[in-house]
MARNU-142505 format. One record per atom (N, C-alpha, C, O, CB): residue number from 1; residue in three letters; atom name; y, z, x. Coordinates in nm, 2 decimals. Each point is the difference from the previous one (the first is absolute). Glycine has a CB too. Example, Ala and Ser with C-alpha at 12.3 -4.5 7.8 and 13.67 -1.06 7.14 Angstrom:
(r 1; ALA; N; (-0.57; 0.78; 1.32))
(r 1; ALA; CA; (0.12; 0.00; -0.09))
(r 1; ALA; C; (0.12; 0.00; 0.09))
(r 1; ALA; O; (0.00; 0.07; 0.10))
(r 1; ALA; CB; (-0.12; 0.05; -0.29))
(r 2; SER; N; (0.23; -0.19; 0.15))
(r 2; SER; CA; (0.11; 0.00; 0.09))
(r 2; SER; C; (0.11; 0.08; -0.08))
(r 2; SER; O; (0.11; 0.01; 0.05))
(r 2; SER; CB; (-0.17; -0.23; 0.07))
This chain:
(r 1; MET; N; (4.10; 10.95; -0.26))
(r 1; MET; CA; (0.09; -0.04; -0.11))
(r 1; MET; C; (0.08; 0.12; -0.05))
(r 1; MET; O; (-0.04; 0.11; 0.00))
(r 1; MET; CB; (-0.13; -0.29; -0.07))
(r 2; THR; N; (0.30; 0.15; 0.04))
(r 2; THR; CA; (0.09; 0.10; -0.04))
(r 2; THR; C; (0.00; 0.01; -0.15))
(r 2; THR; O; (-0.03; -0.09; -0.07))
(r 2; THR; CB; (0.17; 0.06; 0.28))
(r 3; THR; N; (-0.10; 0.15; -0.26))
(r 3; THR; CA; (0.01; 0.02; -0.14))
(r 3; THR; C; (0.14; -0.04; -0.05))
(r 3; THR; O; (0.09; -0.02; 0.08))
(r 3; THR; CB; (-0.25; 0.21; -0.07))
(r 4; TRP; N; (0.18; -0.20; -0.14))
(r 4; TRP; CA; (0.12; -0.04; -0.06))
(r 4; TRP; C; (0.11; 0.10; 0.04))
(r 4; TRP; O; (0.11; -0.04; 0.04))
(r 4; TRP; CB; (-0.23; -0.07; -0.23))
(r 5; ASP; N; (0.09; 0.24; 0.18))
(r 5; ASP; CA; (0.10; 0.10; 0.04))
(r 5; ASP; C; (0.04; -0.01; 0.15))
(r 5; ASP; O; (0.12; 0.02; 0.03))
(r 5; ASP; CB; (-0.22; 0.13; -0.21))
(r 6; GLU; N; (0.01; -0.17; 0.26))
(r 6; GLU; CA; (0.03; -0.02; 0.15))
(r 6; GLU; C; (0.09; -0.12; 0.02))
(r 6; GLU; O; (0.10; 0.01; 0.08))
(r 6; GLU; CB; (-0.32; 0.09; -0.02))
(r 7; ARG; N; (0.20; -0.21; -0.13))
(r 7; ARG; CA; (0.08; -0.12; 0.02))
(r 7; ARG; C; (0.14; 0.02; -0.06))
(r 7; ARG; O; (0.10; -0.05; 0.05))
(r 7; ARG; CB; (-0.30; -0.09; -0.06))
(r 8; MET; N; (0.21; 0.23; -0.10))
(r 8; MET; CA; (0.13; 0.02; -0.06))
(r 8; MET; C; (0.08; 0.11; 0.05))
(r 8; MET; O; (0.12; 0.02; -0.03))
(r 8; MET; CB; (-0.22; -0.11; -0.17))
(r 9; THR; N; (0.04; 0.17; 0.29))
(r 9; THR; CA; (0.07; 0.11; 0.06))
(r 9; THR; C; (0.09; -0.05; 0.12))
(r 9; THR; O; (-0.05; -0.07; 0.09))
(r 9; THR; CB; (-0.14; 0.23; -0.15))
(r 10; PRO; N; (0.32; -0.14; 0.05))
(r 10; PRO; CA; (0.09; -0.05; 0.11))
(r 10; PRO; C; (-0.04; 0.06; 0.13))
(r 10; PRO; O; (-0.04; 0.11; 0.02))
(r 10; PRO; CB; (0.23; -0.13; -0.18))
(r 11; ARG; N; (-0.19; -0.07; 0.26))
(r 11; ARG; CA; (-0.03; 0.04; 0.14))
(r 11; ARG; C; (0.12; 0.07; 0.06))
(r 11; ARG; O; (0.11; -0.03; -0.03))
(r 11; ARG; CB; (-0.27; -0.16; 0.05))
(r 12; ARG; N; (0.13; 0.29; 0.07))
(r 12; ARG; CA; (0.11; 0.06; 0.07))
(r 12; ARG; C; (0.06; -0.10; 0.10))
(r 12; ARG; O; (-0.07; -0.08; 0.06))
(r 12; ARG; CB; (-0.04; 0.31; -0.08))
(r 13; ARG; N; (0.24; -0.22; 0.02))
(r 13; ARG; CA; (0.07; -0.09; 0.10))
(r 13; ARG; C; (-0.02; 0.04; 0.14))
(r 13; ARG; O; (0.02; 0.12; 0.03))
(r 13; ARG; CB; (0.15; -0.17; -0.20))
(r 14; ARG; N; (-0.21; -0.04; 0.25))
(r 14; ARG; CA; (-0.01; 0.03; 0.15))
(r 14; ARG; C; (0.13; -0.01; 0.06))
(r 14; ARG; O; (0.07; -0.10; -0.01))
(r 14; ARG; CB; (-0.30; 0.02; 0.02))
(r 15; GLN; N; (0.27; 0.19; 0.06))
(r 15; GLN; CA; (0.13; -0.01; 0.07))
(r 15; GLN; C; (-0.03; -0.05; 0.14))
(r 15; GLN; O; (-0.09; 0.04; 0.07))
(r 15; GLN; CB; (0.18; 0.16; -0.20))
(r 16; CYS; N; (-0.01; -0.29; 0.17))
(r 16; CYS; CA; (0.00; -0.05; 0.14))
(r 16; CYS; C; (0.05; 0.11; 0.09))
(r 16; CYS; O; (0.11; 0.05; -0.02))
(r 16; CYS; CB; (-0.09; -0.30; -0.05))
(r 17; ARG; N; (-0.09; 0.28; 0.17))
(r 17; ARG; CA; (0.04; 0.10; 0.09))
(r 17; ARG; C; (0.09; -0.07; 0.11))
(r 17; ARG; O; (-0.06; -0.06; 0.09))
(r 17; ARG; CB; (-0.15; 0.20; -0.13))
(r 18; ALA; N; (0.33; -0.12; 0.03))
(r 18; ALA; CA; (0.09; -0.05; 0.10))
(r 18; ALA; C; (0.03; 0.10; 0.10))
(r 18; ALA; O; (0.01; 0.12; -0.03))
(r 18; ALA; CB; (0.10; -0.27; -0.14))
(r 19; SER; N; (-0.10; 0.11; 0.30))
(r 19; SER; CA; (0.03; 0.09; 0.10))
(r 19; SER; C; (0.15; 0.02; 0.00))
(r 19; SER; O; (0.07; -0.06; -0.08))
(r 19; SER; CB; (-0.27; 0.00; 0.22))
(r 20; SER; N; (0.25; 0.14; -0.05))
(r 20; SER; CA; (0.14; 0.02; 0.01))
(r 20; SER; C; (0.07; -0.12; 0.07))
(r 20; SER; O; (0.12; 0.00; 0.01))
(r 20; SER; CB; (-0.16; 0.25; 0.00))
(r 21; SER; N; (-0.04; -0.34; 0.03))
(r 21; SER; CA; (0.06; -0.12; 0.06))
(r 21; SER; C; (0.04; -0.10; -0.11))
(r 21; SER; O; (-0.08; -0.05; -0.07))
(r 21; SER; CB; (-0.06; 0.08; 0.27))
(r 22; TRP; N; (0.27; -0.06; -0.20))
(r 22; TRP; CA; (0.06; -0.09; -0.10))
(r 22; TRP; C; (0.13; -0.06; 0.06))
(r 22; TRP; O; (0.06; 0.05; 0.09))
(r 22; TRP; CB; (-0.16; 0.08; -0.28))
(r 23; ARG; N; (0.14; -0.24; 0.13))
(r 23; ARG; CA; (0.12; -0.07; 0.04))
(r 23; ARG; C; (0.07; -0.05; -0.12))
(r 23; ARG; O; (-0.05; -0.08; -0.07))
(r 23; ARG; CB; (-0.05; 0.02; 0.29))
(r 24; PRO; N; (0.23; 0.11; -0.25))
(r 24; PRO; CA; (0.07; -0.05; -0.12))
(r 24; PRO; C; (0.05; -0.14; 0.02))
(r 24; PRO; O; (0.03; -0.05; 0.11))
(r 24; PRO; CB; (0.04; 0.28; -0.15))
(r 25; CYS; N; (-0.07; -0.31; -0.07))
(r 25; CYS; CA; (0.05; -0.13; 0.00))
(r 25; CYS; C; (0.14; -0.02; -0.07))
(r 25; CYS; O; (0.09; -0.05; 0.05))
(r 25; CYS; CB; (-0.33; -0.03; -0.04))
(r 26; PHE; N; (0.24; 0.13; -0.14))
(r 26; PHE; CA; (0.12; 0.00; -0.07))
(r 26; PHE; C; (-0.01; 0.10; -0.12))
(r 26; PHE; O; (-0.10; 0.05; -0.03))
(r 26; PHE; CB; (0.14; -0.29; 0.09))
(r 27; ARG; N; (0.08; 0.27; -0.12))
(r 27; ARG; CA; (0.01; 0.08; -0.12))
(r 27; ARG; C; (0.09; -0.06; -0.10))
(r 27; ARG; O; (0.10; -0.06; 0.04))
(r 27; ARG; CB; (-0.14; 0.27; 0.10))
(r 28; VAL; N; (0.01; -0.20; -0.26))
(r 28; VAL; CA; (0.08; -0.06; -0.11))
(r 28; VAL; C; (0.00; 0.10; -0.12))
(r 28; VAL; O; (-0.09; 0.09; -0.01))
(r 28; VAL; CB; (0.05; -0.33; 0.09))
(r 29; GLU; N; (0.13; 0.21; -0.18))
(r 29; GLU; CA; (-0.01; 0.07; -0.13))
(r 29; GLU; C; (0.04; -0.10; -0.10))
(r 29; GLU; O; (0.09; -0.08; 0.02))
(r 29; GLU; CB; (-0.04; 0.31; 0.08))
(r 30; GLY; N; (-0.11; -0.22; -0.22))
(r 30; GLY; CA; (0.03; -0.08; -0.11))
(r 30; GLY; C; (0.08; 0.07; -0.11))
(r 30; GLY; O; (0.07; 0.10; 0.03))
(r 30; GLY; CB; (-0.28; -0.23; 0.02))
(r 31; ALA; N; (0.20; 0.08; -0.17))
(r 31; ALA; CA; (0.08; 0.05; -0.11))
(r 31; ALA; C; (-0.04; 0.15; -0.03))
(r 31; ALA; O; (0.08; 0.07; -0.05))
(r 31; ALA; CB; (-0.06; -0.30; -0.05))
(r 32; SER; N; (-0.15; 0.27; 0.13))
(r 32; SER; CA; (-0.04; 0.13; -0.03))
(r 32; SER; C; (0.06; 0.10; 0.10))
(r 32; SER; O; (-0.01; 0.12; -0.03))
(r 32; SER; CB; (-0.20; -0.21; -0.07))
(r 33; ARG; N; (0.26; 0.05; 0.21))
(r 33; ARG; CA; (0.06; 0.08; 0.10))
(r 33; ARG; C; (-0.10; 0.08; 0.08))
(r 33; ARG; O; (0.03; 0.10; 0.06))
(r 33; ARG; CB; (0.18; -0.09; -0.19))
(r 34; ARG; N; (-0.34; -0.05; 0.11))
(r 34; ARG; CA; (-0.11; 0.07; 0.08))
(r 34; ARG; C; (-0.01; -0.08; 0.13))
(r 34; ARG; O; (-0.03; -0.12; 0.00))
(r 34; ARG; CB; (-0.09; 0.20; -0.21))
(r 35; PRO; N; (0.14; -0.01; 0.33))
(r 35; PRO; CA; (-0.01; -0.07; 0.13))
(r 35; PRO; C; (-0.15; -0.05; 0.02))
(r 35; PRO; O; (-0.09; 0.07; -0.03))
(r 35; PRO; CB; (0.29; 0.07; 0.12))
(r 36; MET; N; (-0.21; -0.26; -0.03))
(r 36; MET; CA; (-0.12; -0.05; 0.04))
(r 36; MET; C; (0.00; -0.04; 0.14))
(r 36; MET; O; (0.10; -0.03; 0.06))
(r 36; MET; CB; (-0.14; -0.06; -0.29))
(r 37; ARG; N; (-0.08; 0.10; 0.30))
(r 37; ARG; CA; (0.00; -0.04; 0.14))
(r 37; ARG; C; (-0.12; -0.09; 0.03))
(r 37; ARG; O; (-0.10; 0.00; -0.08))
(r 37; ARG; CB; (0.20; 0.22; 0.14))
(r 38; CYS; N; (-0.08; -0.30; 0.04))
(r 38; CYS; CA; (-0.11; -0.08; 0.05))
(r 38; CYS; C; (-0.02; 0.05; 0.15))
(r 38; CYS; O; (0.09; 0.01; 0.07))
(r 38; CYS; CB; (-0.03; -0.22; -0.22))
(r 39; ALA; N; (-0.19; 0.24; 0.18))
(r 39; ALA; CA; (-0.03; 0.05; 0.13))
(r 39; ALA; C; (-0.14; -0.05; 0.04))
(r 39; ALA; O; (-0.08; -0.03; -0.08))
(r 39; ALA; CB; (0.23; 0.23; 0.05))
(r 40; VAL; N; (-0.17; -0.20; 0.16))
(r 40; VAL; CA; (-0.13; -0.03; 0.06))
(r 40; VAL; C; (-0.07; 0.13; 0.04))
(r 40; VAL; O; (0.06; 0.08; 0.07))
(r 40; VAL; CB; (0.02; -0.31; 0.01))
(r 41; TYR; N; (-0.20; 0.25; -0.13))
(r 41; TYR; CA; (-0.08; 0.11; 0.03))
(r 41; TYR; C; (-0.12; -0.03; 0.08))
(r 41; TYR; O; (-0.06; -0.11; -0.02))
(r 41; TYR; CB; (0.14; 0.22; -0.20))
(r 42; GLN; N; (-0.12; -0.02; 0.31))
(r 42; GLN; CA; (-0.12; -0.02; 0.07))
(r 42; GLN; C; (-0.11; 0.07; -0.09))
(r 42; GLN; O; (0.01; 0.12; -0.02))
(r 42; GLN; CB; (0.10; -0.12; 0.26))
(r 43; VAL; N; (-0.21; -0.08; -0.28))
(r 43; VAL; CA; (-0.11; 0.06; -0.08))
(r 43; VAL; C; (-0.13; -0.02; 0.07))
(r 43; VAL; O; (-0.01; -0.07; 0.11))
(r 43; VAL; CB; (0.14; 0.02; -0.32))
(r 44; GLU; N; (-0.24; 0.10; 0.16))
(r 44; GLU; CA; (-0.13; -0.01; 0.06))
(r 44; GLU; C; (-0.04; -0.14; 0.03))
(r 44; GLU; O; (-0.07; -0.03; 0.10))
(r 44; GLU; CB; (0.01; 0.24; -0.21))
(r 45; THR; N; (0.10; -0.31; 0.02))
(r 45; THR; CA; (-0.05; -0.13; 0.01))
(r 45; THR; C; (0.10; -0.10; 0.07))
(r 45; THR; O; (-0.03; -0.12; 0.00))
(r 45; THR; CB; (-0.11; 0.16; -0.20))
(r 46; GLY; N; (0.25; 0.01; 0.25))
(r 46; GLY; CA; (0.10; -0.09; 0.06))
(r 46; GLY; C; (0.14; 0.05; -0.03))
(r 46; GLY; O; (0.03; 0.12; 0.00))
(r 46; GLY; CB; (-0.19; -0.31; -0.01))
(r 47; LEU; N; (0.24; 0.09; -0.02))
(r 47; LEU; CA; (0.14; 0.03; -0.04))
(r 47; LEU; C; (0.02; -0.04; -0.14))
(r 47; LEU; O; (-0.06; -0.10; -0.05))
(r 47; LEU; CB; (0.14; 0.06; 0.28))
(r 48; GLU; N; (0.00; 0.12; -0.31))
(r 48; GLU; CA; (0.02; -0.03; -0.14))
(r 48; GLU; C; (0.15; 0.00; -0.02))
(r 48; GLU; O; (0.07; 0.09; 0.03))
(r 48; GLU; CB; (-0.29; 0.02; -0.10))
(r 49; LEU; N; (0.27; -0.22; 0.00))
(r 49; LEU; CA; (0.14; -0.01; -0.04))
(r 49; LEU; C; (0.00; 0.05; -0.14))
(r 49; LEU; O; (-0.06; -0.05; -0.09))
(r 49; LEU; CB; (0.11; -0.15; 0.24))
(r 50; ARG; N; (0.03; 0.31; -0.17))
(r 50; ARG; CA; (0.01; 0.06; -0.14))
(r 50; ARG; C; (0.15; -0.01; -0.05))
(r 50; ARG; O; (0.09; 0.02; 0.08))
(r 50; ARG; CB; (-0.29; 0.13; -0.02))
(r 51; PHE; N; (0.21; -0.17; -0.19))
(r 51; PHE; CA; (0.12; 0.00; -0.07))
(r 51; PHE; C; (-0.02; 0.11; -0.11))
(r 51; PHE; O; (-0.08; -0.02; -0.08))
(r 51; PHE; CB; (0.15; -0.23; 0.13))
(r 52; GLU; N; (0.01; 0.36; -0.04))
(r 52; GLU; CA; (-0.02; 0.11; -0.09))
(r 52; GLU; C; (0.12; 0.07; -0.04))
(r 52; GLU; O; (0.10; -0.01; 0.07))
(r 52; GLU; CB; (-0.32; 0.04; 0.04))
(r 53; TYR; N; (0.22; 0.05; -0.22))
(r 53; TYR; CA; (0.11; 0.09; -0.04))
(r 53; TYR; C; (-0.01; 0.11; 0.10))
(r 53; TYR; O; (-0.10; 0.05; 0.04))
(r 53; TYR; CB; (0.10; -0.12; -0.28))
(r 54; GLU; N; (0.12; 0.12; 0.28))
(r 54; GLU; CA; (0.01; 0.11; 0.09))
(r 54; GLU; C; (-0.02; 0.14; -0.07))
(r 54; GLU; O; (-0.06; 0.09; 0.06))
(r 54; GLU; CB; (0.21; -0.23; 0.08))
(r 55; ASP; N; (-0.10; 0.15; -0.26))
(r 55; ASP; CA; (0.00; 0.14; -0.06))
(r 55; ASP; C; (-0.14; 0.05; -0.03))
(r 55; ASP; O; (-0.03; 0.12; 0.02))
(r 55; ASP; CB; (0.24; -0.18; -0.12))
(r 56; ARG; N; (-0.31; -0.02; 0.06))
(r 56; ARG; CA; (-0.13; 0.04; -0.02))
(r 56; ARG; C; (-0.10; -0.08; 0.08))
(r 56; ARG; O; (-0.12; 0.01; -0.02))
(r 56; ARG; CB; (0.18; 0.07; -0.21))
(r 57; GLU; N; (-0.01; -0.17; 0.31))
(r 57; GLU; CA; (-0.09; -0.09; 0.08))
(r 57; GLU; C; (-0.09; -0.08; -0.09))
(r 57; GLU; O; (-0.12; -0.02; 0.04))
(r 57; GLU; CB; (0.13; 0.18; 0.15))
(r 58; ASP; N; (0.04; -0.21; -0.30))
(r 58; ASP; CA; (-0.08; -0.09; -0.09))
(r 58; ASP; C; (-0.01; -0.13; 0.07))
(r 58; ASP; O; (0.11; -0.07; 0.03))
(r 58; ASP; CB; (-0.03; 0.19; -0.24))
(r 59; LEU; N; (-0.20; -0.17; 0.24))
(r 59; LEU; CA; (-0.02; -0.12; 0.07))
(r 59; LEU; C; (0.03; -0.12; -0.10))
(r 59; LEU; O; (-0.06; 0.00; -0.10))
(r 59; LEU; CB; (-0.11; 0.11; 0.26))
(r 60; LEU; N; (0.25; -0.20; -0.12))
(r 60; LEU; CA; (0.03; -0.11; -0.08))
(r 60; LEU; C; (-0.07; -0.13; 0.04))
(r 60; LEU; O; (-0.04; -0.08; -0.08))
(r 60; LEU; CB; (0.26; 0.18; 0.03))
(r 61; ARG; N; (-0.23; -0.11; 0.18))
(r 61; ARG; CA; (-0.07; -0.12; 0.06))
(r 61; ARG; C; (-0.04; 0.04; 0.14))
(r 61; ARG; O; (0.06; 0.07; 0.07))
(r 61; ARG; CB; (0.07; -0.23; -0.21))
(r 62; SER; N; (-0.25; 0.10; 0.19))
(r 62; SER; CA; (-0.04; 0.02; 0.14))
(r 62; SER; C; (-0.08; -0.12; 0.04))
(r 62; SER; O; (-0.05; -0.08; -0.08))
(r 62; SER; CB; (0.05; 0.33; 0.05))
(r 63; GLN; N; (0.00; -0.27; 0.16))
(r 63; GLN; CA; (-0.08; -0.11; 0.07))
(r 63; GLN; C; (-0.06; 0.06; 0.12))
(r 63; GLN; O; (0.07; 0.06; 0.09))
(r 63; GLN; CB; (0.08; -0.24; -0.18))
(r 64; LEU; N; (-0.28; 0.17; 0.11))
(r 64; LEU; CA; (-0.07; 0.04; 0.12))
(r 64; LEU; C; (0.00; -0.11; 0.10))
(r 64; LEU; O; (-0.03; -0.11; -0.03))
(r 64; LEU; CB; (-0.11; 0.27; -0.11))
(r 65; PHE; N; (0.16; -0.12; 0.27))
(r 65; PHE; CA; (-0.01; -0.09; 0.11))
(r 65; PHE; C; (-0.10; 0.05; 0.09))
(r 65; PHE; O; (0.03; 0.09; 0.08))
(r 65; PHE; CB; (0.21; -0.17; -0.10))
(r 66; PRO; N; (-0.37; 0.03; 0.02))
(r 66; PRO; CA; (-0.10; 0.06; 0.09))
(r 66; PRO; C; (0.03; -0.02; 0.15))
(r 66; PRO; O; (-0.05; 0.08; 0.08))
(r 66; PRO; CB; (-0.11; -0.13; -0.26))
(r 67; THR; N; (0.24; -0.05; 0.21))
(r 67; THR; CA; (0.04; -0.02; 0.14))
(r 67; THR; C; (0.15; 0.02; 0.01))
(r 67; THR; O; (0.07; -0.01; -0.10))
(r 67; THR; CB; (-0.26; -0.16; 0.14))
(r 68; GLU; N; (0.23; 0.21; 0.07))
(r 68; GLU; CA; (0.14; 0.04; 0.02))
(r 68; GLU; C; (0.09; -0.13; 0.02))
(r 68; GLU; O; (0.04; -0.03; 0.11))
(r 68; GLU; CB; (-0.11; 0.26; -0.01))
(r 69; ASP; N; (0.09; -0.30; -0.21))
(r 69; ASP; CA; (0.07; -0.13; 0.01))
(r 69; ASP; C; (0.15; 0.04; -0.04))
(r 69; ASP; O; (0.04; -0.02; -0.12))
(r 69; ASP; CB; (-0.25; -0.13; 0.06))
(r 70; GLU; N; (0.29; 0.19; 0.15))
(r 70; GLU; CA; (0.14; 0.04; -0.02))
(r 70; GLU; C; (0.08; -0.11; -0.07))
(r 70; GLU; O; (0.08; 0.03; -0.09))
(r 70; GLU; CB; (-0.10; 0.12; 0.29))
(r 71; ASP; N; (0.00; -0.27; -0.16))
(r 71; ASP; CA; (0.08; -0.11; -0.06))
(r 71; ASP; C; (-0.04; -0.02; -0.15))
(r 71; ASP; O; (0.10; -0.02; -0.08))
(r 71; ASP; CB; (-0.09; -0.10; 0.30))
(r 72; ALA; N; (-0.13; 0.13; -0.26))
(r 72; ALA; CA; (-0.04; -0.01; -0.14))
(r 72; ALA; C; (0.05; 0.12; -0.08))
(r 72; ALA; O; (0.04; -0.02; -0.11))
(r 72; ALA; CB; (-0.25; -0.11; 0.18))
(r 73; ILE; N; (0.20; 0.25; -0.01))
(r 73; ILE; CA; (0.05; 0.11; -0.07))
(r 73; ILE; C; (0.15; -0.01; -0.03))
(r 73; ILE; O; (0.05; 0.03; -0.11))
(r 73; ILE; CB; (-0.23; 0.11; 0.22))
(r 74; ALA; N; (0.25; -0.17; 0.00))
(r 74; ALA; CA; (0.15; -0.02; -0.01))
(r 74; ALA; C; (0.04; -0.11; -0.10))
(r 74; ALA; O; (0.10; 0.02; -0.08))
(r 74; ALA; CB; (-0.08; 0.06; 0.31))
(r 75; ALA; N; (-0.10; -0.19; -0.23))
(r 75; ALA; CA; (0.03; -0.11; -0.10))
(r 75; ALA; C; (-0.02; 0.05; -0.14))
(r 75; ALA; O; (0.08; -0.04; -0.09))
(r 75; ALA; CB; (-0.14; -0.13; 0.27))
(r 76; LEU; N; (-0.05; 0.24; -0.21))
(r 76; LEU; CA; (-0.02; 0.04; -0.14))
(r 76; LEU; C; (0.10; 0.11; -0.04))
(r 76; LEU; O; (0.05; -0.01; -0.11))
(r 76; LEU; CB; (-0.29; -0.04; 0.14))
(r 77; ALA; N; (0.28; 0.14; 0.06))
(r 77; ALA; CA; (0.10; 0.10; -0.03))
(r 77; ALA; C; (0.13; -0.07; -0.03))
(r 77; ALA; O; (0.07; 0.04; -0.10))
(r 77; ALA; CB; (-0.19; 0.13; 0.24))
(r 78; ASP; N; (0.15; -0.27; -0.07))
(r 78; ASP; CA; (0.13; -0.08; -0.02))
(r 78; ASP; C; (0.00; -0.07; -0.13))
(r 78; ASP; O; (0.10; 0.00; -0.07))
(r 78; ASP; CB; (-0.08; -0.03; 0.32))
(r 79; ARG; N; (-0.14; -0.03; -0.29))
(r 79; ARG; CA; (-0.01; -0.07; -0.13))
(r 79; ARG; C; (0.02; 0.10; -0.11))
(r 79; ARG; O; (0.07; -0.03; -0.10))
(r 79; ARG; CB; (-0.22; -0.14; 0.20))
(r 80; TRP; N; (0.09; 0.29; -0.09))
(r 80; TRP; CA; (0.02; 0.10; -0.11))
(r 80; TRP; C; (0.14; 0.04; -0.01))
(r 80; TRP; O; (0.06; 0.02; -0.11))
(r 80; TRP; CB; (-0.30; 0.06; 0.15))
(r 81; HIS; N; (0.30; -0.05; 0.08))
(r 81; HIS; CA; (0.14; 0.04; 0.01))
(r 81; HIS; C; (0.10; -0.10; -0.07))
(r 81; HIS; O; (0.08; 0.03; -0.08))
(r 81; HIS; CB; (-0.14; 0.10; 0.29))
(r 82; VAL; N; (0.04; -0.26; -0.17))
(r 82; VAL; CA; (0.09; -0.10; -0.05))
(r 82; VAL; C; (-0.02; -0.02; -0.15))
(r 82; VAL; O; (0.10; -0.01; -0.07))
(r 82; VAL; CB; (-0.12; -0.11; 0.29))
(r 83; ALA; N; (-0.10; 0.13; -0.27))
(r 83; ALA; CA; (-0.03; -0.01; -0.14))
(r 83; ALA; C; (0.07; 0.11; -0.08))
(r 83; ALA; O; (0.06; -0.02; -0.11))
(r 83; ALA; CB; (-0.28; -0.09; 0.16))
(r 84; LEU; N; (0.21; 0.23; 0.00))
(r 84; LEU; CA; (0.07; 0.12; -0.06))
(r 84; LEU; C; (0.15; -0.02; 0.00))
(r 84; LEU; O; (0.06; 0.03; -0.10))
(r 84; LEU; CB; (-0.26; 0.12; 0.16))
(r 85; ARG; N; (0.25; -0.19; 0.05))
(r 85; ARG; CA; (0.15; -0.02; 0.01))
(r 85; ARG; C; (0.05; -0.10; -0.10))
(r 85; ARG; O; (0.10; 0.01; -0.06))
(r 85; ARG; CB; (-0.11; 0.06; 0.30))
(r 86; GLU; N; (-0.07; -0.18; -0.25))
(r 86; GLU; CA; (0.03; -0.11; -0.10))
(r 86; GLU; C; (0.00; 0.05; -0.14))
(r 86; GLU; O; (0.07; -0.06; -0.09))
(r 86; GLU; CB; (-0.16; -0.11; 0.25))
(r 87; LYS; N; (0.01; 0.27; -0.19))
(r 87; LYS; CA; (-0.01; 0.05; -0.14))
(r 87; LYS; C; (0.10; 0.11; -0.02))
(r 87; LYS; O; (0.01; 0.06; -0.11))
(r 87; LYS; CB; (-0.25; -0.11; 0.11))
(r 88; GLY; N; (0.33; 0.08; 0.10))
(r 88; GLY; CA; (0.11; 0.09; -0.03))
(r 88; GLY; C; (-0.02; 0.14; 0.05))
(r 88; GLY; O; (0.08; 0.09; -0.03))
(r 88; GLY; CB; (-0.03; -0.22; -0.16))
(r 89; PHE; N; (-0.16; 0.16; 0.27))
(r 89; PHE; CA; (-0.02; 0.13; 0.05))
(r 89; PHE; C; (0.10; 0.03; 0.11))
(r 89; PHE; O; (0.04; -0.09; 0.08))
(r 89; PHE; CB; (-0.29; 0.07; -0.13))
(r 90; ASP; N; (0.30; 0.14; 0.06))
(r 90; ASP; CA; (0.10; 0.04; 0.09))
(r 90; ASP; C; (-0.07; 0.05; 0.13))
(r 90; ASP; O; (-0.10; 0.07; 0.00))
(r 90; ASP; CB; (0.26; -0.01; -0.18))
(r 91; GLU; N; (-0.10; -0.09; 0.29))
(r 91; GLU; CA; (-0.05; 0.04; 0.14))
(r 91; GLU; C; (0.03; 0.15; 0.02))
(r 91; GLU; O; (0.11; 0.05; -0.04))
(r 91; GLU; CB; (-0.07; -0.28; 0.13))
(r 92; LEU; N; (-0.13; 0.30; -0.03))
(r 92; LEU; CA; (0.02; 0.14; 0.04))
(r 92; LEU; C; (-0.02; 0.01; 0.15))
(r 92; LEU; O; (-0.08; -0.07; 0.05))
(r 92; LEU; CB; (0.01; 0.16; -0.28))
(r 93; PRO; N; (0.13; 0.01; 0.29))
(r 93; PRO; CA; (-0.03; 0.02; 0.14))
(r 93; PRO; C; (-0.14; 0.05; 0.03))
(r 93; PRO; O; (-0.06; 0.07; -0.09))
(r 93; PRO; CB; (0.30; -0.02; 0.12))
(r 94; ILE; N; (-0.30; -0.08; 0.08))
(r 94; ILE; CA; (-0.13; 0.04; 0.03))
(r 94; ILE; C; (0.00; 0.15; 0.05))
(r 94; ILE; O; (0.09; 0.03; 0.08))
(r 94; ILE; CB; (-0.16; -0.27; -0.02))
(r 95; VAL; N; (-0.01; 0.32; -0.12))
(r 95; VAL; CA; (-0.01; 0.14; 0.04))
(r 95; VAL; C; (-0.15; 0.03; 0.03))
(r 95; VAL; O; (-0.09; -0.07; -0.04))
(r 95; VAL; CB; (0.29; 0.14; -0.10))
(r 96; ALA; N; (-0.22; 0.04; 0.22))
(r 96; ALA; CA; (-0.14; 0.04; 0.04))
(r 96; ALA; C; (-0.07; 0.06; -0.12))
(r 96; ALA; O; (0.06; 0.06; -0.09))
(r 96; ALA; CB; (0.02; -0.02; 0.32))
(r 97; LEU; N; (-0.21; -0.06; -0.23))
(r 97; LEU; CA; (-0.09; 0.07; -0.10))
(r 97; LEU; C; (0.00; 0.15; 0.03))
(r 97; LEU; O; (0.00; 0.04; 0.11))
(r 97; LEU; CB; (-0.14; -0.25; -0.14))
(r 98; LEU; N; (0.14; 0.29; -0.08))
(r 98; LEU; CA; (0.00; 0.14; 0.02))
(r 98; LEU; C; (-0.14; 0.05; 0.00))
(r 98; LEU; O; (-0.02; 0.12; 0.01))
(r 98; LEU; CB; (0.24; -0.10; -0.12))
């Protein structure tokens, strides 16, 4: 059984360890002018589609795909992209991660 203090102490965030293997899908920016990217990362448990800010790599949304279902990954990335464009986000050119 855990104590009250143990339950109320924030847990450390686990960082997903992404390898250098990644594939960009799209980039956009909104009213804040902070560039955001969507990319597919190879992680320990499969492939992960991530949508994140580029400047500090703040993760906004992600979806894990335990099997390499390229059609499902592309379809979800396209849905996210279309939704953002419909909300007025501006398209940016795709660039490599540094």
